[in-house]
ChimeraX commands (.cxc) that place a marker at each C-alpha (Angstrom):
marker #1 position 49.15,-34.00,8.32 radius 0.5
marker #1 position 46.06,-35.49,6.66 radius 0.5
marker #1 position 43.83,-33.83,9.25 radius 0.5
marker #1 position 45.40,-30.44,8.61 radius 0.5
marker #1 position 44.96,-30.81,4.85 radius 0.5
marker #1 position 41.35,-31.92,5.31 radius 0.5
marker #1 position 40.66,-28.97,7.63 radius 0.5
marker #1 position 42.22,-26.58,5.10 radius 0.5
marker #1 position 40.09,-27.97,2.28 radius 0.5
marker #1 position 36.89,-27.81,4.35 radius 0.5
marker #1 position 37.58,-24.28,5.56 radius 0.5
marker #1 position 38.32,-23.14,1.99 radius 0.5
marker #1 position 35.09,-24.69,0.74 radius 0.5
marker #1 position 33.10,-23.15,3.59 radius 0.5
marker #1 position 34.58,-19.69,3.05 radius 0.5
marker #1 position 33.67,-19.69,-0.65 radius 0.5
marker #1 position 30.19,-20.97,0.12 radius 0.5
marker #1 position 29.47,-18.00,2.40 radius 0.5
marker #1 position 31.48,-15.40,0.48 radius 0.5
marker #1 position 28.51,-13.60,-1.05 radius 0.5
marker #1 position 26.23,-13.72,1.92 radius 0.5
marker #1 position 22.48,-14.27,1.79 radius 0.5
marker #1 position 20.64,-12.65,-1.11 radius 0.5
marker #1 position 23.57,-10.91,-2.74 radius 0.5
marker #1 position 22.62,-11.99,-6.27 radius 0.5
marker #1 position 18.92,-11.26,-6.02 radius 0.5
marker #1 position 17.44,-8.19,-4.38 radius 0.5
marker #1 position 14.19,-8.38,-2.45 radius 0.5
marker #1 position 11.23,-7.33,-4.60 radius 0.5
marker #1 position 9.77,-3.95,-3.74 radius 0.5
marker #1 position 6.03,-4.19,-3.27 radius 0.5
marker #1 position 4.29,-0.87,-3.73 radius 0.5
marker #1 position 0.75,-0.36,-2.42 radius 0.5
marker #1 position -1.96,-0.08,-5.03 radius 0.5
marker #1 position -3.46,3.39,-5.27 radius 0.5
marker #1 position -7.22,3.38,-5.73 radius 0.5
marker #1 position -8.78,6.59,-7.01 radius 0.5
marker #1 position -12.51,6.87,-6.54 radius 0.5
marker #1 position -14.50,9.61,-8.17 radius 0.5
marker #1 position -16.86,11.50,-5.93 radius 0.5
marker #1 position -20.48,11.83,-6.86 radius 0.5
marker #1 position -22.21,15.14,-6.81 radius 0.5
marker #1 position -25.06,15.12,-4.40 radius 0.5
marker #1 position -28.19,17.05,-5.20 radius 0.5
marker #1 position -29.10,17.12,-1.49 radius 0.5
marker #1 position -27.20,20.40,-1.15 radius 0.5
marker #1 position -29.78,22.16,-3.33 radius 0.5
marker #1 position -32.87,20.10,-2.51 radius 0.5
marker #1 position -32.99,21.04,1.19 radius 0.5
marker #1 position -33.00,24.84,0.64 radius 0.5
marker #1 position -35.62,24.51,-2.12 radius 0.5
marker #1 position -37.85,22.41,0.18 radius 0.5
marker #1 position -37.48,25.05,2.92 radius 0.5
marker #1 position -38.49,27.80,0.49 radius 0.5
marker #1 position -41.53,25.77,-0.60 radius 0.5
marker #1 position -42.57,25.21,3.05 radius 0.5
marker #1 position -42.12,28.88,3.90 radius 0.5
marker #1 position -44.09,29.93,0.82 radius 0.5
marker #1 position -46.88,27.48,1.73 radius 0.5
marker #1 position -46.97,28.80,5.32 radius 0.5
marker #1 position -47.14,32.43,4.10 radius 0.5
marker #1 position -49.85,31.58,1.56 radius 0.5
marker #1 position -51.94,29.77,4.20 radius 0.5
marker #1 position -52.03,32.83,6.50 radius 0.5
marker link #1:1,2 radius 0.2
marker link #1:2,3 radius 0.2
marker link #1:3,4 radius 0.2
marker link #1:4,5 radius 0.2
marker link #1:5,6 radius 0.2
marker link #1:6,7 radius 0.2
marker link #1:7,8 radius 0.2
marker link #1:8,9 radius 0.2
marker link #1:9,10 radius 0.2
marker link #1:10,11 radius 0.2
marker link #1:11,12 radius 0.2
marker link #1:12,13 radius 0.2
marker link #1:13,14 radius 0.2
marker link #1:14,15 radius 0.2
marker link #1:15,16 radius 0.2
marker link #1:16,17 radius 0.2
marker link #1:17,18 radius 0.2
marker link #1:18,19 radius 0.2
marker link #1:19,20 radius 0.2
marker link #1:20,21 radius 0.2
marker link #1:21,22 radius 0.2
marker link #1:22,23 radius 0.2
marker link #1:23,24 radius 0.2
marker link #1:24,25 radius 0.2
marker link #1:25,26 radius 0.2
marker link #1:26,27 radius 0.2
marker link #1:27,28 radius 0.2
marker link #1:28,29 radius 0.2
marker link #1:29,30 radius 0.2
marker link #1:30,31 radius 0.2
marker link #1:31,32 radius 0.2
marker link #1:32,33 radius 0.2
marker link #1:33,34 radius 0.2
marker link #1:34,35 radius 0.2
marker link #1:35,36 radius 0.2
marker link #1:36,37 radius 0.2
marker link #1:37,38 radius 0.2
marker link #1:38,39 radius 0.2
marker link #1:39,40 radius 0.2
marker link #1:40,41 radius 0.2
marker link #1:41,42 radius 0.2
marker link #1:42,43 radius 0.2
marker link #1:43,44 radius 0.2
marker link #1:44,45 radius 0.2
marker link #1:45,46 radius 0.2
marker link #1:46,47 radius 0.2
marker link #1:47,48 radius 0.2
marker link #1:48,49 radius 0.2
marker link #1:49,50 radius 0.2
marker link #1:50,51 radius 0.2
marker link #1:51,52 radius 0.2
marker link #1:52,53 radius 0.2
marker link #1:53,54 radius 0.2
marker link #1:54,55 radius 0.2
marker link #1:55,56 radius 0.2
marker link #1:56,57 radius 0.2
marker link #1:57,58 radius 0.2
marker link #1:58,59 radius 0.2
marker link #1:59,60 radius 0.2
marker link #1:60,61 radius 0.2
marker link #1:61,62 radius 0.2
marker link #1:62,63 radius 0.2
marker link #1:63,64 radius 0.2
view
């Protein structure tokens, strides 16, 4: 009879220990990725190359 009472007490203690499961009180933190916004620079190379071509063509025409 003592063994049955001891088993009942241990099983009751074990069932209450695992009643909530793992992590029921605290949720896992949600880690969001950091968003990095970089501003683009305007490049003056888009206008420099055509101007240089015009200067070279004008120099070639003037030399002839």
